[in-house]
Residue frames as a rotation matrix with the C-alpha (Angstrom) as fourth column:
MET 1
0.578 0.816 0.000 0.00
0.816 -0.578 0.000 0.00
0.000 0.000 -1.000 0.00
THR 2
-0.376 -0.675 0.634 1.34
0.643 -0.683 -0.346 3.43
0.667 0.278 0.691 -0.89
LEU 3
0.132 0.356 -0.925 1.20
0.929 -0.370 -0.010 5.93
-0.346 -0.858 -0.379 1.95
LEU 4
0.229 0.031 0.973 0.42
0.605 -0.788 -0.117 9.53
0.763 0.615 -0.199 1.05
LEU 5
-0.665 -0.538 -0.518 2.06
0.745 -0.431 -0.510 12.31
0.051 -0.725 0.687 2.97
ASN 6
0.432 0.779 -0.454 -0.09
0.797 -0.565 -0.212 15.08
-0.422 -0.271 -0.865 4.41
PRO 7
0.159 -0.411 0.898 0.57
0.792 -0.489 -0.365 18.05
0.589 0.769 0.247 2.10
ILE 8
0.735 0.138 0.664 0.36
-0.174 -0.908 0.381 20.45
0.656 -0.395 -0.643 5.04
THR 9
0.790 -0.376 0.484 2.38
-0.526 -0.012 0.850 18.72
-0.314 -0.927 -0.207 7.80
ARG 10
0.197 -0.688 -0.698 4.53
-0.758 0.345 -0.554 16.44
0.622 0.639 -0.454 5.61
HIS 11
-0.454 -0.288 0.843 4.07
-0.812 0.524 -0.258 13.79
-0.368 -0.802 -0.471 8.33
ARG 12
-0.788 0.210 -0.579 3.27
-0.138 0.856 0.499 10.15
0.601 0.472 -0.645 7.76
PRO 13
0.274 0.923 0.269 -0.12
-0.657 -0.024 0.754 9.00
0.702 -0.383 0.600 9.06
SER 14
-0.205 -0.319 0.925 -0.03
-0.950 0.291 -0.110 7.16
-0.234 -0.902 -0.363 12.37
ALA 15
-0.950 -0.207 -0.232 0.09
-0.254 0.947 0.194 3.36
0.179 0.244 -0.953 12.54
ALA 16
-0.598 0.793 0.112 -3.36
0.265 0.328 -0.907 3.26
-0.756 -0.513 -0.406 14.14
ARG 17
0.089 0.629 -0.772 -4.79
-0.615 -0.575 -0.539 5.29
-0.784 0.523 0.336 11.20
VAL 18
-0.486 -0.346 -0.803 -3.21
-0.861 0.348 0.371 2.95
0.151 0.871 -0.467 8.68
ASN 19
-0.991 0.113 0.077 -4.54
0.088 0.959 -0.271 -0.15
-0.105 -0.261 -0.960 10.43
TRP 20
-0.262 0.952 -0.156 -8.04
0.001 -0.162 -0.987 1.35
-0.965 -0.258 0.041 10.57
ALA 21
0.040 0.248 -0.968 -7.92
-0.899 -0.414 -0.143 2.07
-0.436 0.876 0.206 6.82
LEU 22
-0.738 -0.408 -0.537 -6.75
-0.620 0.724 0.302 -1.45
0.266 0.556 -0.787 5.98
GLN 23
-0.922 0.381 0.063 -9.38
0.290 0.792 -0.538 -3.13
-0.255 -0.477 -0.841 8.11
ARG 24
-0.355 0.831 -0.428 -12.28
-0.506 -0.556 -0.659 -0.97
-0.786 -0.018 0.618 6.82
PRO 25
-0.087 0.366 0.927 -14.60
0.584 0.773 -0.250 -2.96
-0.807 0.519 -0.281 4.51
ARG 26
-0.946 -0.306 -0.102 -14.46
0.077 -0.521 0.850 -1.93
-0.313 0.797 0.517 0.91
THR 27
0.085 0.986 -0.147 -17.51
0.035 -0.150 -0.988 -0.52
-0.996 0.078 -0.047 -0.86
GLU 28
-0.137 -0.043 0.990 -18.49
0.921 0.363 0.143 -0.57
-0.366 0.931 -0.010 -4.49
GLY 29
-0.774 -0.123 0.621 -18.71
0.412 -0.842 0.347 3.19
0.481 0.525 0.702 -4.71
PRO 30
-0.828 0.481 0.289 -21.47
-0.561 -0.725 -0.400 5.61
0.017 -0.493 0.870 -3.76
ARG 31
-0.661 0.653 0.369 -24.71
0.263 0.662 -0.701 4.11
-0.702 -0.367 -0.610 -2.49
PRO 32
-0.805 0.396 0.442 -27.29
0.446 -0.088 0.891 3.90
0.392 0.914 -0.106 -5.29
ALA 33
-0.758 0.602 0.250 -30.30
-0.647 -0.743 -0.174 6.17
0.081 -0.294 0.953 -5.07
PRO 34
-0.565 0.624 0.540 -33.50
0.030 0.669 -0.743 4.51
-0.825 -0.403 -0.397 -3.86
PRO 35
-0.758 0.308 0.576 -35.81
0.649 0.260 0.715 3.44
0.070 0.915 -0.397 -6.68
LEU 36
-0.858 0.505 0.097 -38.42
-0.489 -0.859 0.153 5.94
0.161 0.084 0.983 -7.75
ARG 37
-0.640 0.731 0.238 -41.89
0.306 0.526 -0.794 5.25
-0.705 -0.435 -0.560 -6.46
LEU 38
-0.950 0.298 0.093 -44.27
0.023 -0.232 0.972 5.11
0.311 0.926 0.213 -9.34
PHE 39
-0.552 0.832 -0.052 -47.87
-0.129 -0.147 -0.981 6.27
-0.824 -0.535 0.189 -8.97
ALA 40
-0.316 0.558 0.767 -50.78
0.903 0.424 0.064 5.33
-0.290 0.713 -0.638 -11.17
PRO 41
-0.938 -0.030 0.346 -51.79
0.182 -0.892 0.414 8.28
0.296 0.451 0.842 -13.36
ARG 42
-0.600 0.758 -0.256 -54.78
0.104 -0.243 -0.964 10.18
-0.793 -0.605 0.067 -12.04
ARG 43
-0.286 0.604 0.744 -57.85
0.955 0.246 0.167 10.03
-0.082 0.758 -0.647 -14.17
GLN 44
-0.983 -0.149 -0.109 -58.40
0.137 -0.984 0.113 13.44
-0.124 0.096 0.988 -15.65
LYS 45
-0.119 0.977 -0.178 -61.77
0.445 -0.108 -0.889 15.12
-0.888 -0.185 -0.422 -15.44
SER 46
0.108 0.247 0.963 -63.38
0.993 -0.081 -0.091 16.22
0.056 0.966 -0.254 -18.64
ALA 47
-0.875 -0.484 -0.008 -62.49
0.484 -0.875 0.009 19.76
-0.011 0.005 1.000 -19.64
SER 48
-0.629 0.724 0.284 -66.12
-0.419 -0.623 0.660 20.49
0.655 0.296 0.695 -20.17
GLU 49
-0.925 0.380 0.025 -68.68
0.144 0.408 -0.902 20.21
-0.353 -0.830 -0.432 -17.37
HIS 50
-0.004 0.959 -0.285 -71.55
-0.148 -0.282 -0.948 21.62
-0.989 0.038 0.143 -19.43
ILE 51
-0.773 -0.038 0.633 -73.00
0.621 0.156 0.768 21.14
-0.128 0.987 -0.097 -22.87
TYR 52
-0.398 0.623 -0.673 -74.99
-0.232 -0.778 -0.583 24.15
-0.888 -0.076 0.454 -24.09
PHE 53
-0.812 0.122 0.571 -77.52
0.537 0.539 0.649 23.39
-0.229 0.834 -0.503 -26.79
ASP 54
-0.344 0.776 -0.528 -80.30
-0.574 -0.619 -0.536 24.76
-0.743 0.119 0.659 -28.92
VAL 55
-0.627 0.264 0.733 -82.76
0.612 0.749 0.254 23.15
-0.482 0.608 -0.631 -31.30
ARG 56
-0.452 0.521 -0.724 -84.60
-0.564 -0.796 -0.220 24.89
-0.691 0.309 0.654 -34.11
THR 57
0.236 0.624 0.745 -87.28
0.413 0.630 -0.658 23.68
-0.880 0.463 -0.109 -36.48
VAL 58
-0.796 -0.529 -0.295 -86.15
-0.091 -0.376 0.922 23.95
-0.599 0.760 0.251 -40.10
VAL 59
-0.603 0.661 -0.447 -89.16
-0.599 -0.005 0.801 22.38
0.528 0.750 0.399 -41.80
ALA 60
-0.798 0.461 0.388 -92.33
-0.013 0.631 -0.776 20.89
-0.603 -0.624 -0.498 -40.37
ALA 61
0.094 0.811 -0.577 -94.50
-0.810 -0.275 -0.518 20.08
-0.579 0.516 0.631 -43.35
GLY 62
0.288 0.106 -0.952 -95.45
-0.874 0.436 -0.216 17.41
0.392 0.894 0.219 -45.85
GLY 63
0.951 0.121 -0.283 -94.95
-0.010 0.931 0.364 14.59
0.308 -0.344 0.887 -43.36
ARG 64
0.110 -0.981 -0.159 -91.40
0.669 0.191 -0.718 15.76
0.735 -0.027 0.678 -42.60
HIS 65
0.997 0.071 0.024 -90.00
0.029 -0.660 0.750 17.41
0.070 -0.748 -0.660 -39.49
LEU 66
0.269 -0.960 0.082 -86.46
0.626 0.110 -0.772 18.67
0.732 0.259 0.630 -39.92
LEU 67
0.994 0.015 -0.112 -84.62
0.102 -0.546 0.832 19.98
-0.049 -0.838 -0.544 -36.86
GLN 68
0.238 -0.961 0.143 -81.18
0.004 -0.146 -0.989 21.53
0.971 0.236 -0.031 -36.46
TYR 69
0.911 -0.051 -0.409 -79.30
0.410 0.204 0.889 20.67
0.038 -0.978 0.207 -33.28
GLY 70
0.296 -0.852 0.432 -76.37
-0.140 -0.486 -0.862 22.74
0.945 0.195 -0.263 -32.02
PHE 71
0.910 -0.075 -0.408 -74.15
0.406 0.362 0.839 21.70
0.085 -0.929 0.360 -29.08
VAL 72
0.333 -0.787 0.519 -71.26
-0.255 -0.606 -0.754 23.72
0.908 0.119 -0.402 -27.58
ASP 73
0.293 -0.287 -0.912 -68.88
0.823 0.562 0.088 22.88
0.487 -0.776 0.401 -24.72
ASP 74
0.725 0.004 -0.688 -67.46
0.553 -0.599 0.579 25.07
-0.410 -0.801 -0.437 -21.94
ARG 75
-0.316 -0.934 -0.168 -64.50
0.542 -0.323 0.776 26.08
-0.779 0.154 0.608 -24.10
GLY 76
0.109 0.438 -0.892 -66.75
-0.496 -0.754 -0.431 27.47
-0.861 0.490 0.135 -26.80
ASN 77
-0.904 -0.408 -0.130 -66.17
-0.332 0.477 0.814 24.60
-0.270 0.779 -0.566 -29.23
ILE 78
0.178 0.929 -0.324 -69.07
-0.978 0.132 -0.160 23.58
-0.106 0.346 0.932 -31.43
VAL 79
-0.613 -0.466 0.638 -69.04
-0.500 0.854 0.143 19.86
-0.612 -0.232 -0.757 -30.72
LEU 80
-0.643 0.444 0.625 -72.05
0.675 0.714 0.186 19.02
-0.363 0.541 -0.758 -32.88
SER 81
-0.344 0.630 -0.696 -74.21
-0.564 -0.732 -0.382 20.85
-0.750 0.261 0.607 -35.41
VAL 82
-0.980 0.021 0.197 -76.48
0.142 0.770 0.622 18.56
-0.139 0.638 -0.758 -37.37
VAL 83
-0.330 0.918 -0.218 -79.85
-0.943 -0.333 0.024 18.50
-0.051 0.214 0.976 -39.09
GLY 84
-0.981 0.036 0.193 -81.98
0.020 0.996 -0.086 15.46
-0.195 -0.080 -0.978 -38.46
GLU 85
-0.489 0.848 -0.205 -85.38
-0.566 -0.130 0.814 14.23
0.663 0.514 0.543 -39.47
THR 86
-0.924 0.331 0.193 -88.15
0.022 0.550 -0.835 13.12
-0.383 -0.767 -0.515 -37.13
LYS 87
-0.405 0.856 0.322 -91.85
0.912 0.353 0.208 12.50
0.064 0.378 -0.924 -37.52
ALA 88
-0.737 0.186 0.650 -93.81
0.040 -0.948 0.316 15.60
0.675 0.260 0.691 -38.45
PRO 89
-0.924 0.381 -0.015 -96.17
-0.024 -0.098 -0.995 16.93
-0.381 -0.919 0.099 -35.76
ALA 90
0.108 0.993 -0.052 -99.04
-0.101 -0.041 -0.994 17.22
-0.989 0.113 0.096 -38.26
ALA 91
-0.199 -0.089 0.976 -99.91
0.876 0.430 0.218 16.42
-0.439 0.898 -0.007 -41.87
THR 92
0.365 0.233 -0.901 -99.41
-0.086 -0.956 -0.281 19.54
-0.927 0.180 -0.329 -43.97
PRO 93
1.000 0.004 0.011 -98.60
0.011 0.056 -0.998 20.30
-0.005 0.998 0.056 -47.62
GLU 94
0.380 -0.920 0.098 -95.08
0.919 0.387 0.076 19.64
-0.108 0.062 0.992 -48.79
VAL 95
0.958 -0.186 -0.217 -92.69
-0.178 -0.983 0.054 22.57
-0.223 -0.013 -0.975 -48.37
THR 96
0.590 -0.807 -0.014 -89.27
0.295 0.232 -0.927 22.91
0.752 0.543 0.374 -49.98
PRO 97
0.476 -0.479 -0.738 -86.49
0.851 0.037 0.524 22.96
-0.224 -0.877 0.425 -47.37
PRO 98
0.903 -0.141 -0.406 -84.70
-0.138 -0.990 0.036 26.30
-0.407 0.023 -0.913 -46.98
GLU 99
0.768 -0.624 -0.142 -81.50
-0.188 -0.007 -0.982 27.07
0.612 0.781 -0.123 -48.90
ASP 100
0.077 -0.815 0.575 -79.31
-0.948 -0.239 -0.212 26.94
0.310 -0.529 -0.790 -45.77
LEU 101
0.637 0.128 0.760 -79.99
-0.403 0.896 0.188 23.20
-0.657 -0.426 0.622 -45.48
ALA 102
0.138 -0.721 -0.679 -76.69
-0.986 -0.167 -0.024 22.24
-0.096 0.673 -0.734 -47.09
ALA 103
-0.860 -0.493 -0.133 -76.72
-0.498 0.867 0.003 18.50
0.114 0.069 -0.991 -46.35
GLU 104
-0.138 0.796 -0.589 -79.16
-0.167 0.568 0.806 15.64
0.976 0.210 0.055 -46.43
PRO 105
0.222 0.265 0.938 -80.84
-0.932 -0.226 0.285 15.32
0.287 -0.937 0.197 -43.02
MET 106
-0.844 -0.533 -0.056 -79.67
-0.464 0.779 -0.420 12.49
0.268 -0.329 -0.906 -40.78
ASP 107
-0.103 0.852 -0.513 -82.21
-0.045 0.511 0.858 9.74
0.994 0.112 -0.014 -40.21
GLU 108
0.559 0.514 0.651 -83.92
-0.577 -0.322 0.750 9.44
0.595 -0.795 0.116 -36.86
ALA 109
0.938 -0.190 -0.289 -82.01
0.319 0.799 0.510 6.41
0.135 -0.570 0.810 -35.52
TRP 110
0.037 -0.994 0.100 -78.53
0.865 -0.018 -0.502 7.77
0.500 0.105 0.859 -36.29
LEU 111
-0.055 0.011 0.998 -79.50
-0.154 -0.988 0.002 11.20
0.986 -0.154 0.056 -35.01
ALA 112
0.852 0.442 0.280 -80.64
-0.347 0.078 0.935 9.77
0.392 -0.894 0.220 -31.67
LEU 113
0.702 -0.646 -0.299 -77.40
0.705 0.688 0.172 7.79
0.095 -0.332 0.939 -31.27
LEU 114
-0.157 -0.822 0.547 -75.16
0.668 -0.497 -0.554 10.76
0.727 0.278 0.627 -32.12
VAL 115
0.102 0.257 0.961 -76.94
-0.394 -0.877 0.277 13.19
0.913 -0.407 0.012 -29.81
ARG 116
0.969 0.241 -0.053 -77.00
-0.062 0.448 0.892 10.68
0.238 -0.861 0.449 -26.93
MET 117
0.372 -0.910 -0.185 -73.24
0.894 0.405 -0.191 10.16
0.249 -0.095 0.964 -27.27
THR 118
-0.266 -0.462 0.846 -72.69
0.298 -0.874 -0.383 13.93
0.917 0.150 0.370 -27.20
CYS 119
0.082 0.461 0.883 -74.86
-0.622 -0.669 0.407 14.54
0.779 -0.583 0.232 -24.12
ARG 120
0.582 0.212 -0.785 -74.29
0.301 0.841 0.450 11.38
0.756 -0.498 0.425 -22.07
GLY 121
0.199 -0.468 -0.861 -73.24
0.976 0.176 0.129 12.29
0.091 -0.866 0.492 -18.52
ALA 122
-0.730 -0.494 0.471 -73.10
0.499 -0.857 -0.125 16.04
0.466 0.144 0.873 -19.27
SER 123
-0.304 0.620 -0.723 -74.86
0.587 -0.475 -0.655 18.91
-0.750 -0.624 -0.219 -17.54
LEU 124
-0.371 0.241 0.897 -77.06
0.884 -0.204 0.420 20.31
0.284 0.949 -0.137 -20.30
VAL 125
-0.417 0.252 -0.873 -77.96
0.320 -0.858 -0.401 24.01
-0.850 -0.447 0.278 -20.46
THR 126
-0.557 0.300 0.774 -80.50
0.783 -0.121 0.610 25.53
0.276 0.946 -0.168 -22.83
PHE 127
-0.935 0.344 -0.089 -82.82
-0.309 -0.910 -0.278 28.53
-0.176 -0.233 0.956 -23.11
HIS 128
0.081 0.997 -0.010 -86.39
-0.997 0.081 0.021 27.42
0.022 0.008 1.000 -22.34
LYS 129
-0.728 -0.533 0.431 -85.73
-0.610 0.791 -0.052 23.99
-0.313 -0.301 -0.901 -20.88
VAL 130
-0.099 0.761 0.641 -89.18
-0.105 0.632 -0.768 22.45
-0.990 -0.143 0.018 -21.33
LEU 131
0.767 0.432 -0.475 -89.47
-0.459 -0.150 -0.876 23.37
-0.450 0.889 0.083 -25.00
LYS 132
0.213 -0.774 -0.596 -85.92
-0.946 -0.012 -0.323 22.59
0.243 0.633 -0.735 -26.12
ALA 133
-0.667 -0.464 0.583 -85.41
-0.632 0.766 -0.113 19.45
-0.395 -0.444 -0.804 -24.06
GLY 134
0.172 0.842 0.511 -88.67
-0.208 0.538 -0.817 18.13
-0.963 0.034 0.268 -25.48
LEU 135
0.797 0.084 -0.598 -87.18
-0.594 -0.066 -0.802 18.32
-0.107 0.994 -0.003 -28.98
LEU 136
-0.320 -0.945 0.071 -84.19
-0.927 0.328 0.184 16.12
-0.197 -0.007 -0.980 -28.14
PRO 137
-0.186 0.219 -0.958 -84.26
-0.500 0.818 0.284 12.51
0.846 0.532 -0.043 -29.34
PRO 138
0.822 0.567 0.057 -85.66
-0.357 0.435 0.826 9.91
0.444 -0.699 0.560 -26.92
GLY 139
0.741 -0.482 -0.468 -83.31
0.638 0.724 0.263 8.85
0.211 -0.493 0.844 -24.14
VAL 140
-0.044 -0.824 0.564 -81.03
0.401 -0.532 -0.746 11.91
0.915 0.193 0.354 -24.29
VAL 141
0.180 0.174 0.968 -82.40
-0.657 -0.711 0.250 13.67
0.732 -0.681 -0.013 -21.20
GLU 142
0.964 0.256 0.067 -82.41
-0.225 0.660 0.717 10.42
0.140 -0.706 0.694 -19.21
GLU 143
0.579 -0.805 -0.129 -78.71
0.779 0.592 -0.204 9.81
0.241 0.018 0.970 -19.92
ALA 144
0.045 -0.541 0.840 -77.63
0.064 -0.838 -0.543 13.39
0.997 0.078 -0.003 -19.15
GLU 145
-0.734 -0.378 -0.564 -76.42
0.585 0.071 -0.808 14.41
0.345 -0.923 0.169 -15.69
SER 146
-0.228 0.684 -0.693 -78.90
0.572 -0.482 -0.664 17.30
-0.788 -0.548 -0.282 -15.53
VAL 147
-0.251 0.204 0.946 -80.75
0.849 -0.423 0.316 19.86
0.465 0.883 -0.067 -17.63
ASP 148
-0.370 0.051 -0.928 -80.68
0.641 -0.709 -0.294 23.55
-0.673 -0.704 0.230 -16.60
CYS 149
0.426 0.631 0.648 -82.67
0.896 -0.393 -0.206 26.47
0.125 0.669 -0.733 -17.97
ALA 150
-0.684 -0.729 0.019 -80.71
0.727 -0.684 -0.066 29.64
0.062 -0.031 0.998 -18.73
TRP 151
-0.316 0.651 0.691 -83.97
0.104 -0.700 0.707 31.58
0.943 0.295 0.153 -19.19
ARG 152
0.679 0.622 -0.390 -85.24
0.416 0.111 0.903 30.72
0.605 -0.775 -0.183 -15.71
ARG 153
0.086 -0.735 -0.672 -81.89
0.982 -0.052 0.183 31.57
-0.170 -0.676 0.717 -14.13
TYR 154
-0.756 -0.377 0.535 -81.74
0.521 -0.842 0.142 34.89
0.397 0.386 0.833 -15.96
VAL 155
0.117 0.885 0.451 -85.26
0.134 -0.464 0.875 35.86
0.984 -0.042 -0.173 -14.88
ARG 156
0.680 0.095 -0.727 -84.39
0.711 0.159 0.685 35.20
0.181 -0.983 0.041 -11.22
LEU 157
-0.337 -0.901 -0.273 -81.24
0.918 -0.379 0.115 37.29
-0.207 -0.212 0.955 -11.55
ALA 158
-0.621 0.147 0.770 -83.06
0.359 -0.820 0.446 40.13
0.697 0.553 0.457 -13.34
ARG 159
0.524 0.851 -0.023 -85.67
0.353 -0.193 0.915 40.26
0.775 -0.488 -0.402 -10.59
ARG 160
0.441 -0.424 -0.791 -83.00
0.875 0.005 0.485 40.59
-0.202 -0.906 0.373 -7.91
ARG 161
-0.644 -0.765 -0.013 -81.31
0.723 -0.614 0.316 43.37
-0.250 0.195 0.949 -9.88
GLY 162
-0.041 0.738 -0.673 -84.61
0.201 -0.654 -0.729 45.17
-0.979 -0.165 -0.121 -10.51
GLN 163
-0.654 -0.304 -0.693 -84.30
-0.579 -0.389 0.717 44.71
-0.487 0.870 0.078 -14.29
PHE 164
-0.874 0.379 0.305 -87.26
0.467 0.830 0.305 42.44
-0.138 0.409 -0.902 -14.95
ASP 165
-0.614 0.739 -0.278 -90.35
-0.761 -0.647 -0.039 43.71
-0.209 0.188 0.960 -16.77
ARG 166
-0.531 0.445 0.721 -93.14
0.042 0.864 -0.503 41.20
-0.846 -0.237 -0.477 -16.37
SER 167
0.502 0.823 -0.266 -95.00
-0.197 -0.190 -0.962 42.59
-0.842 0.535 0.066 -19.37
GLN 168
0.386 -0.455 -0.803 -92.09
-0.923 -0.183 -0.340 41.94
0.007 0.872 -0.490 -21.76
PRO 169
0.989 -0.097 0.114 -91.12
0.096 0.995 0.012 38.41
-0.114 -0.001 0.993 -22.84
VAL 170
0.323 -0.945 -0.054 -87.40
-0.698 -0.277 0.660 37.70
-0.639 -0.176 -0.749 -22.48
THR 171
0.976 -0.111 -0.189 -85.73
-0.074 0.646 -0.759 36.15
0.207 0.755 0.622 -25.51
LEU 172
0.480 -0.873 -0.090 -82.13
0.840 0.427 0.336 34.97
-0.255 -0.236 0.938 -25.66
ASP 173
-0.173 -0.549 0.818 -81.13
0.743 -0.618 -0.258 38.08
0.647 0.563 0.515 -27.60
ASP 174
0.626 0.446 0.639 -82.89
-0.092 -0.772 0.629 40.28
0.774 -0.453 -0.442 -25.02
ALA 175
0.955 -0.252 -0.155 -80.95
0.222 0.262 0.939 38.66
-0.196 -0.931 0.307 -22.18
LEU 176
0.145 -0.958 0.248 -77.63
0.985 0.163 0.053 38.90
-0.091 0.236 0.967 -24.01
ASP 177
0.016 -0.089 0.996 -78.25
0.486 -0.870 -0.086 42.53
0.874 0.485 0.030 -24.94
ARG 178
0.817 0.348 0.460 -79.13
-0.210 -0.564 0.799 43.53
0.538 -0.749 -0.387 -21.37
ALA 179
0.796 -0.593 -0.120 -76.03
0.442 0.435 0.784 41.74
-0.413 -0.677 0.609 -20.13
GLY 180
0.569 -0.572 -0.591 -73.92
-0.600 -0.780 0.177 43.81
-0.562 0.254 -0.787 -22.53
LEU 181
-0.180 -0.647 0.741 -72.85
0.044 0.747 0.663 40.79
-0.983 0.152 -0.106 -24.54
GLY 182
-0.561 0.037 -0.827 -74.56
-0.779 -0.361 0.512 41.57
-0.280 0.932 0.232 -27.82
PRO 183
0.418 0.834 0.360 -77.39
-0.610 0.552 -0.568 39.55
-0.673 0.018 0.740 -29.38
VAL 184
-0.276 -0.431 0.859 -76.85
0.315 0.804 0.505 36.47
-0.908 0.410 -0.086 -31.50
GLY 185
-0.072 0.334 -0.940 -79.04
-0.678 -0.708 -0.199 37.87
-0.732 0.623 0.277 -34.26
ALA 186
-0.525 -0.105 -0.845 -79.36
-0.758 0.509 0.408 34.51
0.388 0.854 -0.346 -36.03
SER 187
0.526 0.807 0.269 -81.56
-0.850 0.490 0.192 31.43
0.023 -0.330 0.944 -35.88
ASP 188
0.100 -0.569 -0.816 -78.70
-0.373 0.739 -0.561 28.97
0.922 0.361 -0.138 -36.38
ALA 189
0.905 0.370 -0.208 -78.81
0.017 0.459 0.889 26.49
0.425 -0.808 0.409 -33.48
ALA 190
0.253 -0.888 -0.383 -75.03
0.910 0.353 -0.218 26.32
0.329 -0.293 0.898 -33.03
LEU 191
-0.528 -0.416 0.740 -74.70
0.232 -0.909 -0.345 30.11
0.817 -0.011 0.577 -32.86
ARG 192
0.360 0.730 0.581 -77.54
-0.494 -0.380 0.782 30.27
0.792 -0.569 0.224 -30.36
ALA 193
0.797 -0.156 -0.583 -75.84
0.494 0.723 0.483 27.58
0.346 -0.673 0.653 -28.27
LEU 194
-0.320 -0.944 0.085 -72.74
0.778 -0.313 -0.545 29.79
0.541 -0.109 0.834 -28.20
GLY 195
-0.301 0.303 0.904 -74.94
-0.286 -0.933 0.217 32.66
0.910 -0.194 0.368 -27.03
ILE 196
0.800 0.589 -0.115 -76.39
-0.120 0.345 0.931 30.51
0.588 -0.731 0.346 -24.24
ARG 197
0.315 -0.780 -0.541 -72.85
0.885 0.448 -0.131 29.67
0.344 -0.437 0.831 -23.13
GLU 198
-0.581 -0.556 0.594 -71.93
0.361 -0.830 -0.425 33.38
0.730 -0.032 0.683 -23.02
LEU 199
0.145 0.732 0.666 -75.04
-0.482 -0.535 0.694 34.22
0.864 -0.422 0.275 -21.02
TRP 200
0.848 0.171 -0.501 -74.42
0.262 0.686 0.678 31.37
0.460 -0.707 0.537 -18.55
ALA 201
-0.084 -0.964 -0.250 -70.80
0.904 0.031 -0.426 32.43
0.419 -0.262 0.869 -18.04
TRP 202
-0.486 -0.019 0.874 -71.91
-0.070 -0.996 -0.061 36.04
0.871 -0.091 0.483 -17.45
MET 203
0.574 0.770 0.278 -74.40
-0.400 -0.032 0.916 34.91
0.714 -0.637 0.289 -14.81
ASP 204
0.546 -0.489 -0.680 -71.64
0.737 0.666 0.113 32.90
0.398 -0.563 0.725 -13.12
ARG 205
-0.484 -0.840 0.244 -69.61
0.650 -0.532 -0.542 36.12
0.585 -0.104 0.804 -12.85
VAL 206
-0.522 0.298 0.800 -72.31
-0.324 -0.936 0.137 38.46
0.789 -0.188 0.585 -11.54
GLU 207
0.569 0.786 -0.242 -74.16
-0.081 0.347 0.935 36.16
0.818 -0.512 0.261 -9.12
């Protein structure tokens, strides 16, 4: 064994120090770090807690009932905008569909499946709950988490703020205009769903 001299004192280490060094058990180097503890990834919650929707009648004549459905999430994404066909409410003369009907309407079975998949487990929000929810395909409301009415919530808020006129009906554009958000100004269901989202977010802020 080679003995190193202390660079400061230039003295040899003592015999006891040498014996201690020789008898010390050797190691394989620095102790390895303990293994990382792995955790199962947490299940992420959906980015959207609500689905805002509107339904408008495009044609209800000649044995046909064409409806446009518009669905929007909390981020303002249009997740579904589709025209579907259901049974007409009454027998009337045939009417040519409007020019803005750009695609062939989806049949009733596929429409019901698509809308149920969009709304399943979501908290639905619309303007005039009874009317609009009644136009959804069968089974959609039952599979949703809940259905809330933006009109009813707005009326309660307007009464508390002293801004409710009982003699005047409140439309979606009225509510948006009084909230300073600007009316939708269109009958398109997807655009109206976006307006419902804006109104709901405004009520979240002011309540």
